[in-house]
N, C-alpha and C positions, 0 to 999 in steps of 0.2 A: 158202073163198071160191068162189063159182060160177065155173066155167071161162069163161063168157062175160064175166063182170065182170073176170076176170084178163086176158083178151084185150083188152078195151076199155082197161083200165088200162095194159097194155104198149104198145098202139098210141098212146094219149094221151101217155105219157111219151116214147116214141120220136119222135113228131111234134113235141112241144114242144122236145125236144133238137135235132132237125133244124132247126126254125125258129130257135132261139137261135143255133146254130152258123152258119147261113146269115146271120142278122142281124149277127153279129160280123164275118163276112167282108165283108158289104156295107158295114158301118160303116167298116172300114179302107180300102176302095176309095173310098167317098164322101168321106171326110175327107182323102184323099191320103196317109195314113200308110203305105200299102202301099209307097211308094217313099222316104218320108222316113226311115224307120227302117232303111233298107238291107236287108240280107238277112233280118233278123228280121221285118220287116213282111210281106214276101212269103211267108216261111215260115209265119208265123202265119195268113195268109189261106188258103194252100193246105191247112194242117192243118184249119182250120175248114170249108173246103169239102168235104174228104174226110170229116170227121165228119158233116156234114150229109147227104151222100149215103148213108153207111153207116146212119145212124139212120133215114133215110127208107125203107129197104128193107122193114122189117117192116110198117109201116102201109100202104105201097103194095101189098105182096103181099096183105095181108088185104083191102084194098079191091078189088083185082083179083079175088081168089078169090070174094068175095061178089057180084061182078057190078057193082060200082060204077064200074069203068073199062071199060065195054062197047066204047068206041071202039078199044081195043087188041085186042079179040077179033075173030075172023073173023065174017062175017055168019051163016054156017051154025052155028058153034059158039055164038054169042050166042043164036040162035033156039032151039037145042036145050039151052042152059044148060050146055054143056060147055066145056072148055078146049081151044083149038086146038093143033095141033102146031107152030105158028109161033113165037110169042113165048116162051111157057113150055110145057114139055112136061107133059102130064098124068102124074101119078105113080100107077102102078097100085098099088092096095091102100092108098093113103094114108089114106083115111077109113074103111077097113074095121076097123082096130084089131087085125088079126091079127099075130101074131109071125112073123118071117121063118123060113124053114126053116133048120135048123142046117147049118153048113158041113160039107162032106164032108172026110174025111181027105185025099183026093187034093188038093182045093183048098187046104187048109191047108199041105200039104207043098210045093205049087207056090209059094205066096206066101212061105213060109219059105225056100225055095231061092233065090228072087229076092232076098230080103233078105240072105241069106248071100253071094250073088254080088256084090251092090252093096257090101257091107261089104269083101269081098276086094278089089274094084276100088279102093275108097277107100284102104285100107291100102297097096296096091301103088303108087298114085299118090303117096301120102305118102313112100314110100321112094325112088321113082325120080326125082322132081323133074323131070318132063319139060316143065314150063311155068314161066313166071315166077310169083312168089308170087301176084300178083293173078289170073292165069289159073287157078292151082291152087285158089285160094279160091273162085272162081266155079264151077269144076267140082265141087268138094267140096260146096259149098252146094246146087248143083242135085241132086246125088245124094242128099244128106240130105233134101231136100224130097220127092223121089220115095219114099224109104224111109218118111218120116213119113206120106205119103199112103196108102201100102200098109198101114201099121200102123193108121192111123185108119179106113181104109175097111173092112178085113177083120177085124182082131183086135179093134178097138173097136166094130165093127159099125155105123159111121156110114153105110156104103153102104146099109144097110137101114133107116135111120131116116126119120122123117117130114120132109118139106121144111120145115115150120114150125120144127122143132128146129134144123135146119141154118141157117135164116135168122135164128135167134136167137143161136146160138153164134158163127158166123163174124163177123157185125158186131161183137160184143163183143170178139172177138180183135183185129180191125182197130182198134177204138177204143183198146184197151190199147197196141198198137204205136204208134199215132199220138200218144197221150199221152206215151209214152216218148220219141218222136222230137222232142218239143218241147224237150228238153234238149240236142239235138245242137249247136245254135249255141253254147251255153254251153261245151260241151266243146271246140269248136274255138277259142273265144276264150281258153281257158285256156292254149293254146300261146303266146300273145303276152304273157303275164304276165312280169314281171321275175324272179319266183322261178324260172322254168323256163329262163332264159337262161344 
C-alpha cells in the first residue's frame, strides 16, 4: 500500500474514532445519564473524552505538519513553511530518513549505572519500610516509570525515532489503559457482593 494512502487511512480511522468517542460522551451529557447512572456514567464520559483526545492527536498532528492549521504557527514560520519553536518543536532530521548514530559505550554505561542505582534504591526502600504502604507504592511506581523511560528512550532507541511513530504508539498505549480502566467500577462493586462478606 502506498505510504500516503496508509497515512490517510490512519488519519481517517483516528478521526472517526475520536468523533465517535466524543459523540458518546456528548450523548451521556445531553441525556442526563452522566449523573443518573452514578459513578459509572461519569466514569464512562471521562473515558470517552480521554479516548477522543488521544485519537485526535494523530490526525491533528498530520494536519498541522501539512500546514492545514496555519493559525497555530507563528507568522514568520508560516510564511517560511517551517515549524515554530513555540507550539511544537521542529525535530532535526525527522524527514531526512537517516539512522541515528550508535550510542557510545560511555553513554550506555551511564544509563546502565542509573538503572542499577534506581533498582538498588527500590530494593532498599522495600526493606526499610520508611513510609506507609501507599507512600511506598507511589515512590516505587515513580521510580519504575523513570526506569521504564530510560530503557525505552536509550536501549529501545525511542529517543531517536520519528515523532510520527511516537504519536502513533503512545496514544495506542493510552487507549489500552483506558479500555482496561473501564472495568475498575466493576471490580469495586465486587467488594459489596454477599459472597465476599
